[in-house]
DRENSEKOL-350106 format. One record per residue (C-alpha): x negated, y negated, z. Coordinates in steps of 0.25 Angstrom, whole numbers, plus 5000, padded with zeros to 4 digits. Layout:
residues N
[[X; Y; Z]] ...
This chain:
residues 434
[[4947; 5029; 5289]] [[4944; 5015; 5286]] [[4931; 5011; 5280]] [[4923; 5000; 5287]] [[4912; 4990; 5284]] [[4906; 4987; 5298]] [[4918; 4982; 5307]] [[4927; 4980; 5295]] [[4938; 4990; 5292]] [[4942; 4992; 5278]] [[4956; 4994; 5272]] [[4961; 5008; 5269]] [[4955; 5012; 5255]] [[4944; 5002; 5255]] [[4930; 5008; 5256]] [[4917; 5003; 5261]] [[4912; 5002; 5247]] [[4924; 4994; 5243]] [[4922; 4984; 5254]] [[4907; 4983; 5252]] [[4909; 4980; 5237]] [[4919; 4969; 5241]] [[4909; 4963; 5251]] [[4898; 4963; 5239]] [[4909; 4956; 5231]] [[4910; 4945; 5242]] [[4896; 4941; 5240]] [[4895; 4942; 5225]] [[4908; 4937; 5220]] [[4908; 4924; 5229]] [[4893; 4922; 5226]] [[4896; 4922; 5211]] [[4908; 4913; 5212]] [[4901; 4903; 5220]] [[4888; 4905; 5212]] [[4894; 4899; 5200]] [[4895; 4885; 5207]] [[4881; 4886; 5212]] [[4875; 4889; 5198]] [[4884; 4880; 5190]] [[4876; 4867; 5193]] [[4864; 4874; 5186]] [[4872; 4877; 5174]] [[4878; 4863; 5173]] [[4864; 4857; 5175]] [[4855; 4866; 5167]] [[4863; 4873; 5157]] [[4874; 4863; 5153]] [[4865; 4850; 5157]] [[4877; 4843; 5163]] [[4874; 4830; 5170]] [[4874; 4831; 5185]] [[4884; 4819; 5185]] [[4894; 4829; 5178]] [[4891; 4842; 5185]] [[4900; 4839; 5198]] [[4912; 4836; 5189]] [[4910; 4848; 5181]] [[4908; 4857; 5193]] [[4920; 4852; 5199]] [[4928; 4854; 5187]] [[4923; 4869; 5185]] [[4927; 4872; 5200]] [[4940; 4866; 5198]] [[4943; 4874; 5186]] [[4939; 4887; 5193]] [[4948; 4884; 5204]] [[4960; 4881; 5195]] [[4957; 4895; 5188]] [[4957; 4901; 5202]] [[4970; 4895; 5206]] [[4976; 4901; 5193]] [[4970; 4915; 5194]] [[4967; 4919; 5209]] [[4982; 4923; 5212]] [[4983; 4930; 5199]] [[4970; 4938; 5202]] [[4975; 4941; 5216]] [[4988; 4947; 5210]] [[4981; 4954; 5200]] [[4972; 4961; 5211]] [[4985; 4966; 5217]] [[4989; 4971; 5204]] [[4977; 4978; 5198]] [[4968; 4979; 5210]] [[4957; 4970; 5216]] [[4945; 4977; 5209]] [[4948; 4974; 5195]] [[4951; 4959; 5198]] [[4938; 4959; 5206]] [[4930; 4965; 5194]] [[4937; 4956; 5184]] [[4933; 4943; 5192]] [[4919; 4947; 5194]] [[4917; 4950; 5179]] [[4923; 4937; 5175]] [[4915; 4929; 5185]] [[4902; 4936; 5179]] [[4907; 4932; 5165]] [[4909; 4918; 5169]] [[4896; 4917; 5176]] [[4888; 4923; 5164]] [[4895; 4913; 5155]] [[4894; 4900; 5163]] [[4879; 4897; 5160]] [[4881; 4898; 5145]] [[4892; 4887; 5145]] [[4887; 4877; 5134]] [[4897; 4866; 5138]] [[4906; 4862; 5149]] [[4918; 4868; 5142]] [[4911; 4882; 5142]] [[4908; 4880; 5157]] [[4922; 4878; 5160]] [[4926; 4891; 5152]] [[4915; 4899; 5159]] [[4919; 4894; 5173]] [[4933; 4898; 5170]] [[4929; 4912; 5167]] [[4922; 4912; 5180]] [[4934; 4906; 5187]] [[4943; 4917; 5182]] [[4934; 4928; 5188]] [[4932; 4919; 5201]] [[4947; 4919; 5203]] [[4948; 4934; 5202]] [[4936; 4936; 5212]] [[4941; 4926; 5222]] [[4955; 4932; 5222]] [[4951; 4947; 5223]] [[4940; 4944; 5233]] [[4950; 4938; 5243]] [[4959; 4949; 5241]] [[4949; 4961; 5243]] [[4944; 4955; 5256]] [[4958; 4957; 5262]] [[4960; 4971; 5255]] [[4947; 4978; 5261]] [[4948; 4976; 5276]] [[4958; 4981; 5286]] [[4966; 4970; 5293]] [[4958; 4972; 5306]] [[4945; 4969; 5298]] [[4950; 4958; 5288]] [[4944; 4946; 5295]] [[4930; 4953; 5296]] [[4930; 4957; 5281]] [[4935; 4943; 5277]] [[4924; 4937; 5285]] [[4913; 4946; 5279]] [[4919; 4943; 5265]] [[4917; 4928; 5268]] [[4903; 4930; 5273]] [[4899; 4937; 5261]] [[4905; 4927; 5252]] [[4897; 4916; 5259]] [[4884; 4925; 5257]] [[4887; 4927; 5242]] [[4888; 4912; 5240]] [[4875; 4910; 5247]] [[4868; 4921; 5240]] [[4873; 4917; 5226]] [[4870; 4902; 5229]] [[4855; 4905; 5232]] [[4854; 4915; 5221]] [[4860; 4906; 5210]] [[4851; 4894; 5215]] [[4838; 4902; 5213]] [[4841; 4911; 5201]] [[4839; 4900; 5190]] [[4826; 4897; 5196]] [[4822; 4911; 5196]] [[4825; 4912; 5181]] [[4818; 4899; 5177]] [[4806; 4904; 5185]] [[4806; 4916; 5176]] [[4805; 4907; 5164]] [[4819; 4905; 5159]] [[4824; 4891; 5156]] [[4834; 4885; 5166]] [[4847; 4887; 5157]] [[4843; 4902; 5155]] [[4840; 4903; 5170]] [[4854; 4898; 5174]] [[4861; 4907; 5164]] [[4853; 4919; 5169]] [[4857; 4916; 5183]] [[4871; 4916; 5180]] [[4870; 4928; 5171]] [[4864; 4935; 5183]] [[4875; 4932; 5192]] [[4885; 4936; 5181]] [[4878; 4950; 5181]] [[4879; 4951; 5196]] [[4894; 4948; 5195]] [[4896; 4958; 5184]] [[4889; 4969; 5191]] [[4897; 4965; 5204]] [[4910; 4967; 5196]] [[4906; 4981; 5193]] [[4903; 4984; 5207]] [[4917; 4979; 5211]] [[4923; 4988; 5201]] [[4917; 5000; 5208]] [[4917; 4995; 5222]] [[4930; 4988; 5225]] [[4943; 4996; 5228]] [[4951; 4999; 5216]] [[4966; 4999; 5214]] [[4977; 4990; 5219]] [[4980; 4987; 5234]] [[4986; 5000; 5240]] [[4986; 5006; 5226]] [[5000; 5003; 5225]] [[5007; 5011; 5213]] [[5016; 5000; 5209]] [[5008; 4987; 5208]] [[5015; 4974; 5211]] [[5018; 4965; 5199]] [[5012; 4951; 5197]] [[5025; 4945; 5200]] [[5027; 4952; 5213]] [[5012; 4949; 5218]] [[5014; 4934; 5215]] [[5027; 4934; 5222]] [[5021; 4941; 5234]] [[5009; 4931; 5235]] [[5018; 4919; 5234]] [[5028; 4925; 5244]] [[5017; 4928; 5254]] [[5016; 4913; 5257]] [[5029; 4915; 5265]] [[5020; 4922; 5275]] [[5014; 4910; 5283]] [[5001; 4917; 5286]] [[4999; 4919; 5271]] [[5002; 4905; 5268]] [[4993; 4901; 5279]] [[4982; 4909; 5272]] [[4985; 4903; 5259]] [[4983; 4889; 5265]] [[4970; 4893; 5272]] [[4965; 4899; 5259]] [[4966; 4885; 5252]] [[4958; 4879; 5264]] [[4948; 4890; 5264]] [[4944; 4888; 5249]] [[4944; 4873; 5251]] [[4935; 4874; 5263]] [[4925; 4882; 5255]] [[4926; 4872; 5244]] [[4924; 4860; 5252]] [[4912; 4865; 5260]] [[4906; 4870; 5247]] [[4907; 4857; 5239]] [[4908; 4846; 5249]] [[4897; 4849; 5259]] [[4886; 4849; 5248]] [[4892; 4837; 5241]] [[4892; 4829; 5254]] [[4878; 4832; 5256]] [[4875; 4826; 5242]] [[4883; 4814; 5245]] [[4875; 4813; 5259]] [[4862; 4813; 5252]] [[4863; 4798; 5247]] [[4866; 4793; 5261]] [[4855; 4802; 5267]] [[4845; 4797; 5257]] [[4842; 4811; 5251]] [[4843; 4818; 5238]] [[4854; 4827; 5233]] [[4844; 4838; 5233]] [[4840; 4836; 5247]] [[4855; 4835; 5251]] [[4857; 4849; 5245]] [[4845; 4854; 5252]] [[4850; 4849; 5265]] [[4864; 4854; 5264]] [[4860; 4868; 5261]] [[4857; 4872; 5275]] [[4871; 4867; 5279]] [[4878; 4876; 5269]] [[4869; 4888; 5272]] [[4870; 4887; 5287]] [[4885; 4884; 5287]] [[4888; 4896; 5278]] [[4879; 4906; 5286]] [[4886; 4902; 5299]] [[4900; 4902; 5293]] [[4897; 4917; 5290]] [[4895; 4919; 5305]] [[4909; 4913; 5308]] [[4915; 4922; 5297]] [[4911; 4934; 5304]] [[4916; 4929; 5317]] [[4929; 4924; 5312]] [[4931; 4936; 5304]] [[4930; 4945; 5317]] [[4939; 4935; 5324]] [[4950; 4935; 5313]] [[4951; 4951; 5315]] [[4955; 4949; 5330]] [[4965; 4938; 5329]] [[4978; 4934; 5321]] [[4974; 4929; 5307]] [[4982; 4917; 5308]] [[4975; 4913; 5321]] [[4962; 4915; 5313]] [[4967; 4905; 5303]] [[4970; 4895; 5314]] [[4956; 4896; 5319]] [[4950; 4895; 5305]] [[4959; 4882; 5302]] [[4956; 4876; 5316]] [[4941; 4878; 5314]] [[4942; 4871; 5300]] [[4949; 4859; 5306]] [[4937; 4858; 5316]] [[4926; 4861; 5306]] [[4931; 4852; 5294]] [[4936; 4841; 5304]] [[4922; 4840; 5310]] [[4917; 4835; 5296]] [[4920; 4821; 5301]] [[4908; 4821; 5310]] [[4899; 4825; 5298]] [[4891; 4814; 5291]] [[4883; 4823; 5281]] [[4882; 4838; 5279]] [[4867; 4835; 5278]] [[4866; 4831; 5293]] [[4863; 4845; 5299]] [[4870; 4840; 5313]] [[4883; 4842; 5305]] [[4880; 4857; 5302]] [[4889; 4863; 5313]] [[4901; 4856; 5307]] [[4898; 4862; 5293]] [[4896; 4876; 5300]] [[4909; 4874; 5306]] [[4915; 4870; 5292]] [[4909; 4883; 5285]] [[4914; 4892; 5297]] [[4928; 4886; 5295]] [[4928; 4888; 5280]] [[4924; 4903; 5281]] [[4934; 4905; 5293]] [[4945; 4900; 5285]] [[4942; 4909; 5273]] [[4942; 4921; 5283]] [[4954; 4917; 5290]] [[4962; 4915; 5277]] [[4958; 4928; 5271]] [[4960; 4936; 5283]] [[4974; 4930; 5285]] [[4979; 4932; 5271]] [[4973; 4946; 5270]] [[4981; 4950; 5282]] [[4994; 4944; 5277]] [[4994; 4947; 5262]] [[5002; 4959; 5258]] [[4992; 4970; 5254]] [[4999; 4974; 5241]] [[4999; 4959; 5237]] [[4987; 4954; 5244]] [[4979; 4951; 5231]] [[4991; 4942; 5227]] [[4992; 4935; 5240]] [[4977; 4932; 5241]] [[4977; 4928; 5226]] [[4987; 4917; 5230]] [[4978; 4914; 5242]] [[4966; 4912; 5232]] [[4975; 4902; 5224]] [[4976; 4893; 5237]] [[4961; 4895; 5239]] [[4959; 4889; 5225]] [[4968; 4878; 5228]] [[4960; 4875; 5240]] [[4947; 4874; 5232]] [[4954; 4864; 5222]] [[4958; 4855; 5234]] [[4944; 4856; 5240]] [[4937; 4852; 5227]] [[4947; 4841; 5223]] [[4953; 4835; 5235]] [[4940; 4837; 5243]] [[4932; 4830; 5232]] [[4941; 4818; 5232]] [[4940; 4817; 5247]] [[4925; 4818; 5246]] [[4924; 4807; 5237]] [[4934; 4798; 5243]] [[4934; 4801; 5258]] [[4920; 4806; 5259]] [[4913; 4819; 5261]] [[4921; 4823; 5273]] [[4934; 4822; 5265]] [[4935; 4836; 5260]] [[4931; 4842; 5273]] [[4942; 4834; 5280]] [[4952; 4839; 5270]] [[4949; 4853; 5274]] [[4950; 4849; 5288]] [[4964; 4844; 5286]] [[4968; 4857; 5278]] [[4962; 4865; 5290]] [[4971; 4857; 5299]] [[4984; 4860; 5291]] [[4981; 4875; 5290]] [[4977; 4875; 5305]] [[4991; 4870; 5309]] [[4997; 4879; 5299]] [[4990; 4891; 5304]] [[4994; 4888; 5319]] [[5009; 4888; 5314]] [[5007; 4901; 5307]] [[5001; 4907; 5319]] [[5012; 4903; 5328]] [[5024; 4906; 5318]] [[5018; 4918; 5310]] [[5005; 4924; 5315]] [[5008; 4937; 5308]] [[5004; 4951; 5312]] [[4990; 4954; 5317]] [[4983; 4966; 5311]] [[4969; 4964; 5318]] [[4962; 4974; 5327]] [[4966; 4966; 5340]] [[4981; 4964; 5342]] [[4979; 4953; 5352]] [[4979; 4942; 5342]] [[4976; 4927; 5345]] 
């Protein structure tokens, strides 16, 4: 009998305890991965005393380096998870992230900062790869959309929880009498301990063994060849392209909305601090309402053809990001509906992409295929941070968003072509597909 979590049916051999452990990982792991970016400015300012005029360049360089490491390693970790199992890769990633987090506030100079961020990046690459794989391992095909949407919702909650937590914890330690540098170090050591303990939880709670417990494990060459050959499947190629876009979506929203708010401060005659204060409600409201869309869209995906879902997600993206032409500043709350639409579009793209690739990737080589997908995702972040940044400076704040609109449009027409020529078999609960 299949185990369940509410309306979600779990795959054969996956227990409720396995699934709950993974859902806990969705909150903790993504929260920790995003948490370093939240606490990093504190380390640059207080611990290393780097001038504010240099912090933007250093932060961008650190992020760029982490994505280069991700591009190099995510496919390897995907293949490795097919070879030795998901659980050891997950535990390894968590422990290495914990080590990187613990070392980061003890950097004595910029070179050490890059070294410690590199250690963190290796663990992050392992976690990013295996989290995307397990979300497709655990549900049945009929419940894939709902499980992926729950995964996305918990990711968003994890980011919000850790952002609020890391923003307050240094003050808690300083109020206890510790100096600001020690407070920052204690904050990061506390998070590192949470990561370490979580690794132990994953070791005991996630399903062990390799996929289907095959006796003859596929070799690395076979797995890599399978992942590359999988692109002959037009639906997997579509999912790879959408993965690049999904990561670019998230990066553009995370970087350029707040940056736009800061640049608007001068025109509006307010301080940078006031601009940050005013943009917080926009970010909170858009993320909370996108969670509603995530649950709704996840349920829709399980009732229609997955390529049709991709067409819907891409079409929504064209409308959402194209509407940015009507925005004068994100600090004008009358523009809030447009940013809500953008946030809903971003999370919808993530859900549609994960659901399609999970359906199409061969079970035995799923980790390898999703590892290659993660490679495209890392490339998407590089495009968003590099090309988007140039467009922001040269074209204006709307530039990065219009770039994303253009990519959405290209994939929208590609998805329509795939839907007509190669819609694929439908595995959902309702055989009357759209």
